[in-house]
C-alpha positions as CSV (number, residue, x, y, z in Angstrom):
1,X,106.1,116.0,110.3
2,X,106.4,114.4,106.9
3,X,103.1,113.4,105.2
4,X,102.6,110.9,102.4
5,X,100.9,111.9,99.2
6,X,97.9,109.9,100.1
7,X,97.7,111.5,103.5
8,X,97.6,115.0,102.3
9,X,95.8,114.7,99.0
10,X,92.4,115.4,100.5
11,X,93.5,118.3,102.8
12,X,92.0,121.0,100.5
13,X,91.9,123.9,103.0
14,X,94.7,125.7,105.0
15,X,92.9,124.8,108.3
16,X,92.8,121.1,107.4
17,X,96.5,121.1,106.3
18,X,97.6,122.7,109.5
19,X,95.7,120.2,111.6
20,X,97.1,117.3,109.6
21,X,100.8,118.4,109.9
22,X,100.7,119.0,113.7
23,X,102.9,116.6,115.6
24,X,100.8,114.6,118.1
25,X,101.6,116.2,121.5
26,X,100.3,116.9,125.0
27,X,97.3,118.9,123.8
28,X,96.0,116.0,121.7
29,X,96.4,113.6,124.6
30,X,94.5,115.9,127.0
31,X,91.8,116.3,124.5
32,X,91.5,112.6,124.0
33,X,91.3,112.0,127.7
34,X,88.6,114.6,128.4
35,X,86.5,113.4,125.5
36,X,87.0,109.7,126.5
37,X,86.0,110.2,130.1
38,X,82.8,111.8,128.8
39,X,82.1,108.6,126.8
40,X,82.5,106.7,130.0
41,X,79.0,107.9,131.1
42,X,77.3,107.0,127.9
43,X,78.6,103.5,128.1
44,X,77.9,103.4,131.9
45,X,74.3,104.3,131.2
46,X,73.9,101.8,128.4
47,X,74.9,98.8,130.4
48,X,73.2,100.0,133.6
49,X,69.8,99.0,132.3
50,X,70.5,95.3,132.6
51,X,72.0,95.8,136.1
52,X,68.9,97.8,137.3
53,X,66.5,95.2,135.7
54,X,68.2,92.4,137.5
55,X,68.5,94.3,140.8
56,X,64.9,95.5,141.0
57,X,63.2,92.4,139.7
58,X,62.6,90.9,143.2
59,X,62.1,94.0,145.5
60,X,59.8,95.7,143.0
61,X,58.2,92.4,141.8
62,X,58.8,93.4,138.1
63,X,57.1,91.6,135.3
64,X,59.0,90.6,132.2
65,X,57.5,93.6,130.3
66,X,58.6,96.0,133.1
67,X,62.2,94.6,133.1
68,X,62.3,95.0,129.3
69,X,61.1,98.7,129.6
70,X,63.8,99.5,132.2
71,X,66.4,98.4,129.6
72,X,64.6,99.8,126.6
73,X,63.7,103.3,128.0
74,X,67.3,104.6,127.9
75,X,67.7,103.3,124.4
76,X,64.5,104.9,123.3
77,X,65.7,108.3,124.7
78,X,69.0,107.7,122.9
79,X,67.2,107.1,119.6
80,X,65.5,110.4,119.8
81,X,68.6,112.2,121.1
82,X,70.8,110.8,118.4
83,X,68.6,112.1,115.7
84,X,68.0,115.5,117.3
85,X,71.3,116.3,118.9
86,X,73.5,115.1,116.0
87,X,71.6,117.4,113.6
88,X,72.0,120.3,116.1
89,X,75.7,119.5,116.3
90,X,76.1,120.1,112.6
91,X,74.1,123.3,112.9
92,X,75.3,124.8,116.3
93,X,78.7,123.1,116.8
94,X,80.2,120.1,118.4
95,X,81.4,121.8,121.6
96,X,78.0,123.3,122.5
97,X,76.2,120.0,122.1
98,X,78.8,118.2,124.2
99,X,77.8,120.5,127.1
100,X,74.1,120.1,126.5
101,X,74.4,116.3,126.3
102,X,76.1,115.7,129.7
103,X,74.1,118.5,131.4
104,X,70.8,116.8,130.5
105,X,72.1,113.4,131.5
106,X,73.3,114.6,134.9
107,X,70.0,116.2,135.7
108,X,67.8,113.3,134.6
109,X,70.0,110.7,136.2
110,X,69.3,112.3,139.5
111,X,65.6,112.0,138.8
112,X,66.2,108.3,138.1
113,X,67.8,108.0,141.5
114,X,64.8,109.5,143.2
115,X,62.3,107.2,141.4
116,X,59.6,106.0,143.8
117,X,58.2,103.4,141.4
118,X,59.0,101.7,138.1
119,X,57.0,104.1,135.9
120,X,59.0,107.1,137.2
121,X,62.2,105.2,136.7
122,X,61.3,104.3,133.1
123,X,60.3,107.9,132.2
124,X,63.5,109.4,133.8
125,X,65.7,106.8,132.0
126,X,64.1,107.9,128.7
127,X,65.0,111.6,129.5
128,X,68.5,110.7,130.6
129,X,69.0,108.7,127.4
130,X,67.7,111.7,125.4
131,X,70.6,113.7,126.7
132,X,73.2,111.0,125.9
133,X,71.8,110.2,122.5
134,X,74.5,111.9,120.4
135,X,77.4,111.5,122.9
136,X,79.3,108.8,121.1
137,X,78.4,110.3,117.7
138,X,80.0,113.6,118.9
139,X,83.1,111.7,120.3
140,X,83.7,110.2,116.9
141,X,83.0,113.4,115.0
142,X,84.9,115.8,117.2
143,X,88.1,113.7,117.6
144,X,88.2,112.8,113.9
145,X,88.1,116.5,113.0
146,X,90.9,117.5,115.4
147,X,93.4,114.6,115.3
148,X,96.1,114.1,112.6
149,X,95.6,111.2,110.2
150,X,98.7,109.3,111.6
151,X,97.1,108.9,115.1
152,X,93.4,109.3,114.4
153,X,92.5,105.7,114.8
154,X,94.8,105.0,117.7
155,X,93.8,108.1,119.8
156,X,90.0,107.5,119.2
157,X,90.6,103.9,120.4
158,X,92.3,105.3,123.5
159,X,89.3,107.6,124.2
160,X,87.0,104.5,124.1
161,X,89.4,102.5,126.3
162,X,88.9,105.2,128.9
163,X,85.1,105.2,128.3
164,X,84.7,101.5,128.5
165,X,86.0,101.3,132.0
166,X,82.4,102.4,132.8
167,X,81.0,99.0,131.7
168,X,82.7,96.6,134.3
169,X,82.4,99.4,136.8
170,X,78.6,99.5,136.4
171,X,78.4,95.8,136.9
172,X,80.9,95.7,139.8
173,X,79.2,98.6,141.6
174,X,75.9,97.0,140.9
175,X,76.9,93.7,142.4
176,X,78.4,95.4,145.4
177,X,75.7,97.9,146.1
178,X,72.8,95.5,145.4
179,X,74.4,93.1,148.0
180,X,74.7,96.0,150.5
181,X,71.0,96.8,150.0
182,X,71.2,100.2,151.7
183,X,74.0,102.7,152.3
184,X,73.3,105.7,154.6
185,X,69.6,104.7,154.5
186,X,69.5,104.9,150.7
187,X,69.0,101.8,148.5
188,X,72.3,100.7,146.8
189,X,71.0,100.9,143.2
190,X,70.1,104.5,143.7
191,X,73.8,105.3,144.5
192,X,74.6,103.9,141.0
193,X,72.6,106.6,139.4
194,X,73.8,109.4,141.8
195,X,77.4,108.4,140.9
196,X,76.7,108.7,137.2
197,X,75.0,112.1,137.6
198,X,77.8,113.5,139.7
199,X,80.6,112.3,137.5
200,X,78.9,113.6,134.3
201,X,78.6,117.0,135.9
202,X,82.3,117.1,136.7
203,X,83.2,116.1,133.1
204,X,80.8,118.7,131.7
205,X,82.8,121.4,133.7
206,X,86.0,120.1,132.3
207,X,84.7,120.2,128.7
208,X,84.1,123.9,129.0
209,X,87.8,124.4,128.1
210,X,87.5,122.5,124.8
211,X,87.7,124.5,121.6
212,X,85.1,124.3,118.8
213,X,86.1,122.1,115.9
214,X,88.1,124.3,113.4
215,X,86.9,122.1,110.5
216,X,83.3,122.8,111.5
217,X,83.9,126.5,111.9
218,X,85.5,126.6,108.4
219,X,82.7,124.6,106.9
220,X,80.3,127.2,108.4
221,X,82.2,130.0,106.7
222,X,83.8,131.2,110.0
223,X,87.4,131.1,108.7
224,X,88.9,133.6,111.0
225,X,87.7,131.8,114.1
226,X,88.8,128.5,112.7
227,X,92.3,129.8,112.0
228,X,92.5,131.4,115.5
229,X,91.5,128.0,117.1
230,X,94.2,126.2,115.1
231,X,96.8,128.9,116.1
232,X,96.0,128.3,119.7
233,X,96.2,124.5,119.4
234,X,99.6,124.8,117.7
235,X,100.9,126.9,120.6
236,X,99.4,124.8,123.3
237,X,100.5,121.6,121.7
238,X,104.2,122.7,121.2
239,X,104.8,126.0,123.1
240,X,108.6,125.8,122.5
241,X,108.2,125.8,118.7
242,X,107.8,129.0,116.7
243,X,106.2,127.4,113.6
244,X,105.0,129.2,110.5
245,X,101.5,129.3,111.7
246,X,102.0,129.6,115.5
247,X,101.5,132.8,117.3
248,X,103.1,133.9,120.6
249,X,99.8,135.3,122.0
250,X,97.0,133.0,121.2
251,X,94.4,134.8,123.4
252,X,95.2,138.0,121.5
253,X,94.9,136.2,118.2
254,X,91.6,134.8,119.2
255,X,90.3,138.2,120.2
256,X,91.4,139.8,116.9
257,X,89.9,136.9,115.0
258,X,86.6,137.4,116.7
259,X,86.7,141.1,115.8
260,X,87.3,140.1,112.2
261,X,84.8,137.3,112.1
262,X,81.7,139.4,111.8
263,X,83.0,141.2,108.7
264,X,84.4,138.0,107.2
265,X,81.2,135.9,107.7
266,X,79.3,138.5,105.8
267,X,81.5,138.0,102.8
268,X,81.8,134.2,103.1
269,X,78.5,132.4,102.8
270,X,77.7,129.6,105.3
271,X,78.1,126.3,103.6
272,X,75.1,124.1,104.2
273,X,74.8,120.6,102.8
274,X,71.2,119.2,102.5
275,X,70.7,115.8,104.1
276,X,69.7,114.4,100.8
277,X,73.4,114.5,99.9
278,X,73.7,111.3,101.9
279,X,71.7,109.5,99.2
280,X,73.7,110.9,96.3
281,X,77.0,109.5,94.9
282,X,79.5,108.8,96.4
283,X,77.8,108.7,99.8
284,X,74.6,106.7,98.9
285,X,76.3,103.4,99.0
286,X,78.0,104.3,102.3
287,X,74.8,105.4,103.8
288,X,72.9,102.2,102.9
289,X,75.8,100.1,104.1
290,X,76.0,102.0,107.4
291,X,72.2,101.9,108.1
292,X,72.3,98.1,107.6
293,X,75.4,97.8,109.8
294,X,73.8,99.8,112.7
295,X,70.7,97.6,112.7
296,X,72.7,94.4,112.7
297,X,75.5,95.4,115.1
298,X,73.1,96.2,117.9
299,X,72.0,92.7,118.4
300,X,75.5,91.3,118.7
301,X,77.0,94.2,120.6
302,X,74.4,95.8,122.9
303,X,72.4,92.6,123.1
304,X,75.0,90.8,125.2
305,X,76.0,93.8,127.5
306,X,72.4,94.9,128.3
307,X,70.9,91.4,128.6
308,X,73.7,89.3,130.2
309,X,72.6,89.7,133.9
310,X,69.0,88.9,132.9
311,X,70.1,85.9,130.8
312,X,72.2,84.5,133.7
313,X,69.4,85.0,136.2
314,X,67.1,83.0,133.7
315,X,69.7,80.2,133.8
316,X,69.1,79.9,137.6
317,X,71.9,82.0,139.0
318,X,71.1,84.3,141.9
319,X,71.0,88.1,141.3
320,X,74.3,88.7,143.1
321,X,76.0,85.8,141.3
322,X,74.6,87.0,137.9
323,X,75.9,90.5,138.4
324,X,79.2,89.1,139.6
325,X,79.6,86.9,136.5
326,X,78.6,89.8,134.3
327,X,81.1,92.1,135.9
328,X,83.9,89.6,135.3
329,X,82.9,89.1,131.7
330,X,82.6,92.9,131.2
331,X,86.3,93.3,132.2
332,X,86.9,92.3,128.6
333,X,85.4,95.6,127.3
334,X,88.3,97.9,128.4
335,X,90.9,95.2,127.7
336,X,89.5,94.7,124.2
337,X,89.5,98.4,123.7
338,X,93.1,98.6,124.7
339,X,93.9,95.7,122.4
340,X,92.5,97.6,119.5
341,X,95.0,100.4,119.9
342,X,98.0,98.7,118.2
343,X,95.7,96.9,115.7
344,X,93.6,99.8,114.5
345,X,96.4,101.6,112.5
346,X,97.9,98.3,111.4
347,X,94.9,96.8,109.6
348,X,92.2,98.1,107.4
349,X,89.3,99.2,109.5
350,X,86.7,97.1,107.7
351,X,88.8,94.0,108.0
352,X,89.2,94.5,111.7
353,X,85.4,94.9,112.0
354,X,84.7,91.7,110.1
355,X,87.2,89.6,112.1
356,X,86.1,90.9,115.5
357,X,82.4,90.4,114.5
358,X,83.1,86.7,113.7
359,X,84.7,86.4,117.2
360,X,81.6,87.9,118.8
361,X,79.4,85.4,117.0
362,X,81.6,82.4,118.1
363,X,82.0,83.3,121.7
364,X,78.4,84.4,122.0
365,X,77.3,80.9,120.9
366,X,79.6,79.4,123.5
367,X,78.2,81.7,126.2
368,X,74.6,80.8,125.3
369,X,75.3,77.1,125.8
370,X,77.5,77.4,128.8
371,X,76.4,76.3,132.3
372,X,79.6,76.0,134.3
373,X,80.7,79.3,136.0
374,X,84.2,79.2,134.5
375,X,82.9,78.7,131.0
376,X,80.3,81.5,131.4
377,X,82.9,84.0,132.6
378,X,85.5,82.8,130.1
379,X,83.3,82.9,127.0
380,X,81.7,86.2,128.1
381,X,85.2,87.7,128.7
382,X,86.4,86.7,125.2
383,X,83.2,87.9,123.6
384,X,83.6,91.4,125.2
385,X,87.2,91.5,124.1
386,X,86.2,90.9,120.5
387,X,83.3,93.3,121.0
388,X,85.5,96.3,121.7
389,X,88.0,95.6,119.0
390,X,84.9,95.6,116.8
391,X,83.4,98.7,118.5
392,X,86.5,100.9,118.3
393,X,87.1,100.0,114.7
394,X,83.6,100.9,113.7
395,X,83.6,104.2,115.6
396,X,86.7,105.3,113.8
397,X,85.4,104.0,110.5
398,X,82.0,105.8,110.7
399,X,83.6,109.2,111.3
400,X,85.8,108.7,108.2
401,X,83.3,107.9,105.5
402,X,81.3,111.1,105.6
403,X,82.3,114.8,104.9
404,X,82.5,117.5,107.6
405,X,79.2,119.2,106.7
406,X,77.3,115.9,106.9
407,X,79.5,114.0,109.4
408,X,77.5,114.4,112.6
409,X,74.1,114.2,110.9
410,X,74.9,111.2,108.8
411,X,76.4,109.0,111.5
412,X,73.9,110.3,114.1
413,X,70.9,109.3,112.0
414,X,72.5,105.9,111.3
415,X,73.5,105.4,114.9
416,X,70.0,106.2,116.0
417,X,68.8,103.1,114.2
418,X,71.0,101.0,116.6
419,X,69.2,102.7,119.5
420,X,65.8,102.0,118.0
421,X,66.7,98.3,117.6
422,X,67.9,98.4,121.2
423,X,64.4,99.5,122.3
424,X,62.8,96.5,120.6
425,X,65.6,94.0,121.4
426,X,64.8,93.4,125.1
427,X,61.2,92.5,124.3
428,X,62.1,90.0,121.5
429,X,65.2,88.6,123.3
430,X,63.5,88.1,126.6
431,X,60.5,86.4,124.9
432,X,62.9,84.1,123.0
433,X,64.7,83.5,126.2
434,X,61.5,82.4,128.0
435,X,60.4,80.2,125.1
436,X,63.6,78.7,123.6
437,X,66.4,79.5,126.1
438,X,69.7,81.4,126.0
439,X,71.2,79.2,123.3
440,X,68.5,80.3,120.8
441,X,69.1,84.0,121.7
442,X,72.8,83.8,120.9
443,X,72.4,81.6,117.8
444,X,70.2,84.3,116.3
445,X,72.7,86.9,117.2
446,X,75.5,85.0,115.6
447,X,73.6,84.7,112.3
448,X,73.0,88.4,112.2
449,X,76.7,89.1,112.8
450,X,77.6,87.0,109.8
451,X,75.2,89.1,107.6
452,X,76.9,92.2,109.0
453,X,80.3,90.9,107.8
454,X,79.0,90.4,104.3
455,X,77.5,93.9,104.3
456,X,80.7,95.6,105.3
457,X,82.9,93.5,103.1
458,X,80.9,94.1,100.0
459,X,79.8,97.7,100.4
460,X,82.4,99.4,102.8
461,X,85.1,101.6,101.4
462,X,88.8,101.5,102.5
463,X,90.0,104.3,104.7
464,X,93.2,103.3,106.4
465,X,96.0,105.8,106.0
466,X,93.9,108.4,104.1
467,X,93.4,112.0,105.3
468,X,89.9,112.8,106.4
469,X,89.1,115.0,103.4
470,X,90.5,112.4,101.0
471,X,88.1,109.7,102.0
């Protein structure tokens, strides 16, 4: 595969160069699918909060504060998890934390399903969120480190397209199961949580076959292991080709590499980059830009998805109708994600982020003022289409602007700010909703998205077409 000068300029190590020149093949597609299906459960859980708050409001006689906590608890857990798990991923590896994340979520989601009262549910949702805190951070980090530059943006967008199927599914299942009230003697909303726990367990089992990131291994001084992983990827990706770096027996190569690794790691010091490096040139400007971005994007992106069923109920629609309208609107999430695939390698990432954010602001205002069912669904659908062009572009972008040794920590700490804002958001938004109405909620959201566009446009670097190490 021919690489341009700009593509290869930053590939300073043999492992990076070998990963860059690999032709995208079956192994890359399987990797993307497995990682993407795992992201499904993070997104399923994020948007489940609004479904549960709407579904349980009447049978559990929830106050406005309790509804806010049902939504906020998962985000609070994700805030803590994003900080802790992302740091651990830079220390102990991407693959290991992938398994820990989904294992914790699966166990605590079952505890949510068994909740006898609202306090139990809130506590269990916090713990489930703790497990998922770094899931999307790891998706971005892991895929960006294993995919060639030519397809990095497109394949990450595919992973999120798979993942975002969880959003309309959560609302559709919620509307259906809430309407059924009970299935096999168990309340319908509990089955939503059981389904999430079971699915996450299955994906955790599939992820056991994933390799560790060779870039991470190399950055930790474990070069022999990194080269063995790359050799295996080369063989699995194109078994009929005897390339210069490919080996006919990858399992044997890995065994030999592991035997050599102990001696080698004694001679090669582990490279550790202190977190303060984020606040030194050239990363200081990027760090500041991304922290501001994560605070602002939460209101426009997660605000709609997590609050839409509650907002519609506040407009006078029944719980079932609210969940049905939300489900139809949420169909725009996977479609918007799919739309981003041909766009993400065609346009500069930050340009795509800005245009999509302006679309969110526009259609959010329309949704806030809408009363007719067709206008609610139509504006909500277009908002979610723009939301996921925006989301996929920024997930690719954030993994590109920090180096390997800092990547998971830097984007995880910044991403945790979005989760912290998501904790506070339901309390503020529902208070504004009660006092001023839905239009005021979405007008404020639109103003913040305009500020986000200015932030990215003025401070964000260009990344399109550049190798990961060159950025």
